[in-house]
C-alpha positions as CSV (number, residue, x, y, z in Angstrom):
1,M,-2.3,73.1,58.8
2,R,-5.7,71.8,57.7
3,L,-5.7,70.4,54.2
4,P,-8.5,70.7,51.7
5,Y,-11.1,67.9,51.9
6,P,-9.9,65.1,49.7
7,V,-13.2,64.6,47.8
8,H,-13.3,67.1,45.0
9,Y,-16.6,67.8,43.2
10,T,-16.7,70.5,40.6
11,V,-19.3,71.5,38.0
12,E,-19.3,74.4,35.5
13,P,-22.6,76.3,35.2
14,P,-24.0,75.9,31.7
15,P,-24.5,79.1,29.6
16,R,-28.2,78.4,29.5
17,F,-30.8,75.9,30.7
18,S,-33.5,74.9,28.2
19,R,-37.2,74.6,28.9
20,L,-37.3,71.2,27.1
21,Q,-34.7,69.7,29.5
22,L,-36.7,71.1,32.4
23,L,-39.8,69.3,31.0
24,G,-37.7,66.1,30.7
25,R,-36.8,66.4,34.4
26,V,-40.4,66.8,35.4
27,V,-41.4,63.7,33.3
28,A,-38.5,61.7,34.9
29,F,-39.8,62.7,38.4
30,C,-43.3,61.6,37.5
31,A,-42.0,58.3,36.1
32,L,-40.0,57.6,39.3
33,G,-42.9,58.5,41.4
34,M,-45.1,56.0,39.7
35,L,-42.6,53.3,40.6
36,G,-42.4,54.6,44.2
37,L,-38.8,55.8,43.8
38,S,-37.0,59.0,44.3
39,F,-33.4,60.3,44.3
40,G,-33.8,60.7,48.1
41,A,-34.5,57.0,48.4
42,L,-31.6,56.1,46.2
43,F,-29.3,58.3,48.3
44,A,-30.6,56.5,51.5
45,F,-29.9,53.1,49.9
46,L,-26.3,54.1,49.0
47,F,-25.9,55.7,52.5
48,L,-26.6,52.3,54.0
49,I,-25.2,49.8,51.5
50,L,-21.8,51.5,50.9
51,P,-20.6,51.0,54.5
52,A,-21.8,47.4,54.4
53,Y,-20.0,46.8,51.1
54,A,-16.7,48.4,52.4
55,G,-16.9,46.5,55.7
56,S,-17.5,43.2,53.9
57,R,-14.6,43.7,51.5
58,L,-12.2,44.8,54.3
59,A,-13.2,41.8,56.4
60,T,-12.2,39.4,53.6
61,R,-9.2,37.3,54.6
62,D,-5.8,38.6,53.3
63,F,-7.6,41.8,52.2
64,D,-6.1,45.0,53.4
65,P,-7.1,48.7,53.2
66,A,-4.5,49.4,50.5
67,T,-6.1,46.7,48.3
68,Y,-9.6,48.1,48.9
69,A,-8.3,51.6,47.9
70,T,-6.7,50.3,44.7
71,E,-9.1,47.6,43.6
72,D,-12.6,48.6,44.9
73,G,-12.0,52.4,45.2
74,P,-12.0,53.1,41.4
75,R,-15.2,51.1,40.9
76,V,-17.0,52.8,43.8
77,L,-15.8,56.2,42.6
78,K,-17.2,55.5,39.1
79,L,-20.6,54.5,40.7
80,L,-20.6,57.8,42.7
81,S,-19.6,59.7,39.6
82,W,-22.6,58.4,37.7
83,F,-24.9,59.1,40.6
84,A,-23.4,62.6,40.8
85,A,-24.0,63.2,37.1
86,L,-27.6,62.1,37.3
87,S,-28.2,64.1,40.5
88,A,-26.6,67.2,38.8
89,W,-29.1,66.9,36.0
90,T,-32.2,66.5,38.2
91,G,-30.9,69.1,40.6
92,L,-30.6,71.8,38.0
93,V,-26.8,71.9,38.2
94,A,-26.1,70.3,34.8
95,E,-28.1,71.0,31.6
96,H,-28.0,67.5,30.1
97,L,-27.4,63.9,31.0
98,P,-24.0,62.5,30.1
99,S,-24.0,60.3,27.0
100,S,-20.9,58.1,27.7
101,T,-19.0,59.3,30.8
102,P,-20.1,61.4,33.8
103,T,-17.1,63.7,33.3
104,E,-19.1,65.3,30.5
105,T,-21.0,67.3,33.1
106,I,-19.2,66.9,36.5
107,H,-15.8,66.1,37.8
108,L,-15.2,64.0,40.9
109,D,-12.0,62.6,42.4
110,V,-10.5,61.5,45.7
111,T,-6.9,62.6,46.4
112,R,-6.2,60.8,49.7
113,P,-7.5,57.2,50.2
114,A,-8.8,55.9,53.5
115,N,-7.0,53.4,55.8
116,L,-9.8,51.7,57.8
117,S,-10.6,48.5,59.7
118,P,-13.8,46.6,58.8
119,M,-15.5,47.7,62.0
120,A,-14.7,51.4,61.2
121,A,-16.2,51.0,57.8
122,L,-19.4,49.5,59.2
123,L,-19.8,52.1,61.9
124,R,-20.1,54.8,59.3
125,V,-23.7,53.8,59.1
126,F,-24.0,55.6,62.4
127,T,-21.3,58.2,62.3
128,G,-22.6,59.6,59.0
129,I,-26.0,60.3,60.5
130,P,-25.3,63.8,61.8
131,S,-24.1,65.0,58.4
132,A,-27.2,63.3,56.7
133,I,-29.6,65.0,59.1
134,V,-28.1,68.4,58.3
135,L,-28.1,67.6,54.6
136,G,-31.8,66.6,54.8
137,I,-32.7,70.0,56.4
138,L,-30.7,71.8,53.7
139,C,-32.4,69.7,51.0
140,W,-35.8,70.8,52.4
141,F,-34.9,74.4,51.8
142,G,-33.3,73.2,48.5
143,V,-36.8,72.2,47.2
144,F,-37.8,75.9,47.2
145,V,-34.5,76.9,45.6
146,W,-35.1,74.3,42.9
147,L,-38.6,75.6,42.3
148,W,-37.3,79.2,42.0
149,A,-34.6,78.0,39.7
150,A,-37.1,76.1,37.5
151,T,-39.2,79.3,37.4
152,T,-36.2,81.4,36.1
153,I,-35.6,78.7,33.5
154,L,-39.2,79.0,32.3
155,V,-38.9,82.8,32.2
156,G,-35.4,83.3,30.9
157,E,-33.7,80.0,30.5
158,R,-31.2,80.7,33.2
159,V,-30.5,79.9,36.9
160,G,-29.3,82.8,39.1
161,S,-25.8,82.5,40.6
162,H,-26.9,82.3,44.2
163,A,-29.5,79.5,43.4
164,F,-26.9,77.6,41.3
165,R,-24.3,77.8,44.1
166,Y,-26.8,76.5,46.6
167,L,-27.9,73.6,44.4
168,A,-24.3,72.7,43.5
169,G,-23.4,72.9,47.2
170,L,-26.1,70.3,48.0
171,Q,-24.7,68.0,45.4
172,R,-21.1,68.5,46.7
173,W,-22.2,67.8,50.3
174,S,-24.1,64.6,49.3
175,I,-21.2,63.2,47.3
176,R,-18.7,63.9,50.0
177,L,-20.9,62.1,52.5
178,L,-21.4,59.1,50.2
179,A,-17.6,58.9,49.6
180,Y,-17.2,58.9,53.4
181,Q,-19.8,56.2,53.7
182,A,-17.9,54.1,51.1
183,S,-14.7,54.4,53.1
184,L,-12.9,56.2,50.2
185,V,-11.7,58.9,52.7
186,D,-10.7,59.0,56.4
187,A,-11.9,62.5,57.4
188,Y,-15.5,63.3,58.2
189,P,-17.2,65.3,55.5
190,P,-17.1,69.1,56.2
191,F,-20.4,70.9,57.0
192,S,-19.8,73.2,54.0
193,F,-20.9,73.8,50.4
194,T,-17.5,75.1,49.2
195,E,-14.9,73.2,47.2
196,S,-12.1,74.7,49.4
197,A,-13.5,73.4,52.7
198,T,-10.9,71.8,55.0
199,A,-11.1,68.3,56.4
200,P,-12.3,67.8,60.0
201,P,-10.6,65.2,62.2
202,A,-11.2,61.6,61.1
203,I,-13.7,59.5,63.1
204,R,-12.1,56.1,63.6
205,A,-13.0,52.8,65.2
206,T,-10.7,49.8,65.7
207,V,-11.2,46.1,66.4
């Protein structure tokens, strides 16, 4: 029996989206652009650095996967939760930025920790590429969905259910992939937007 994927990302659609918050997002995009930054670049940085961090920690002498899960896992999950909350705001999934904790707007947890070797963690730089490519294609379409959602906010301060599900699905996919890159889970991220997606077989490497 296939179990649900162990990375759970949920977000409740807000009752309304304000035009002022939409303006704030546009200003934030412009500010990041002036610095030559973007959320796509930040995602790419995390995609590469998280396997390096996990591999380095797992390769430490007398450091085992269980220790990584209990000591490093919560810190990495907190980082991903903040990234998810910021992405949810810019991605028109959450109405506002969290003031003190990311759980104000999103919920993210991992129910089954990974059990990996250092080499397996490092190889996720490569094994995660297929999912990243598909996500990149979906994000290209997501730009148009985002523009449509922004238009509906300007007109009626709302985002349609289909657009919201698509944008939230992009967020869920990206966070699942980053959790996989960080070696928080064994199984490969499902090619799915839904919360109830089941876990594909794990991709492993040993030394």
